[in-house]
C-alpha positions as CSV (number, residue, x, y, z in Angstrom):
1,M,-15.1,109.0,-133.2
2,E,-15.8,111.6,-135.9
3,K,-16.3,115.2,-135.1
4,I,-18.6,117.3,-137.3
5,K,-19.3,121.0,-137.2
6,Y,-22.8,122.4,-136.7
7,V,-24.4,125.8,-136.5
8,S,-26.9,126.4,-133.6
9,W,-28.9,129.2,-132.1
10,Q,-31.6,129.8,-129.5
11,D,-35.0,131.2,-130.6
12,E,-37.2,131.8,-127.6
13,N,-37.5,128.4,-125.9
14,M,-36.1,126.2,-128.7
15,W,-32.6,125.4,-129.9
16,L,-32.3,125.4,-133.8
17,G,-29.4,124.1,-135.8
18,Y,-28.0,122.3,-138.9
19,L,-24.9,120.5,-139.8
20,E,-22.3,122.7,-141.6
21,E,-21.9,120.0,-144.2
22,F,-25.7,119.7,-144.9
23,P,-27.2,123.3,-144.5
24,D,-30.5,122.4,-146.1
25,Y,-31.4,120.0,-143.3
26,M,-32.3,121.9,-140.1
27,T,-33.6,120.5,-136.8
28,Q,-34.6,121.6,-133.3
29,G,-34.7,120.7,-129.7
30,E,-36.0,122.0,-126.3
31,T,-32.5,121.7,-125.0
32,K,-29.1,121.9,-126.5
33,E,-28.6,118.2,-125.8
34,E,-31.7,117.3,-127.6
35,L,-30.6,119.4,-130.6
36,K,-27.3,117.5,-130.6
37,A,-29.1,114.2,-130.5
38,N,-31.3,115.2,-133.5
39,L,-28.3,116.5,-135.3
40,T,-26.6,113.1,-134.8
41,D,-29.7,111.4,-136.2
42,I,-29.8,113.6,-139.3
43,H,-26.1,113.0,-139.8
44,S,-26.7,109.2,-139.8
45,E,-29.5,109.4,-142.1
46,L,-27.9,111.6,-144.6
47,N,-24.7,109.5,-144.8
48,S,-26.7,106.2,-145.0
49,G,-27.7,106.9,-148.6
50,N,-31.4,106.5,-147.7
51,I,-32.2,110.2,-148.6
52,P,-32.0,110.7,-152.3
53,C,-30.5,113.9,-153.7
54,A,-29.1,115.2,-150.4
55,R,-27.2,118.4,-151.1
56,K,-23.8,118.6,-149.4
57,V,-21.3,121.4,-149.0
58,E,-17.9,120.3,-150.2
59,E,-14.5,122.1,-151.0
60,L,-12.9,122.4,-154.4
61,E,-9.3,123.3,-154.8
62,V,-8.5,125.5,-157.7
63,A,-5.2,127.0,-159.1
């Protein structure tokens, strides 16, 4: 099982969040569990290749 990092916060009655790796794709849920399920769905879609031009945060090592 892969672990991925996400950012989340509560705004009134909704939980909002995005995957740290894909900050352009935000989702929400009425509960934190629903938010996590939605983030899992987004992760699957973004890594499937079905979404063209998906921007991704990566690391670059420089000297």
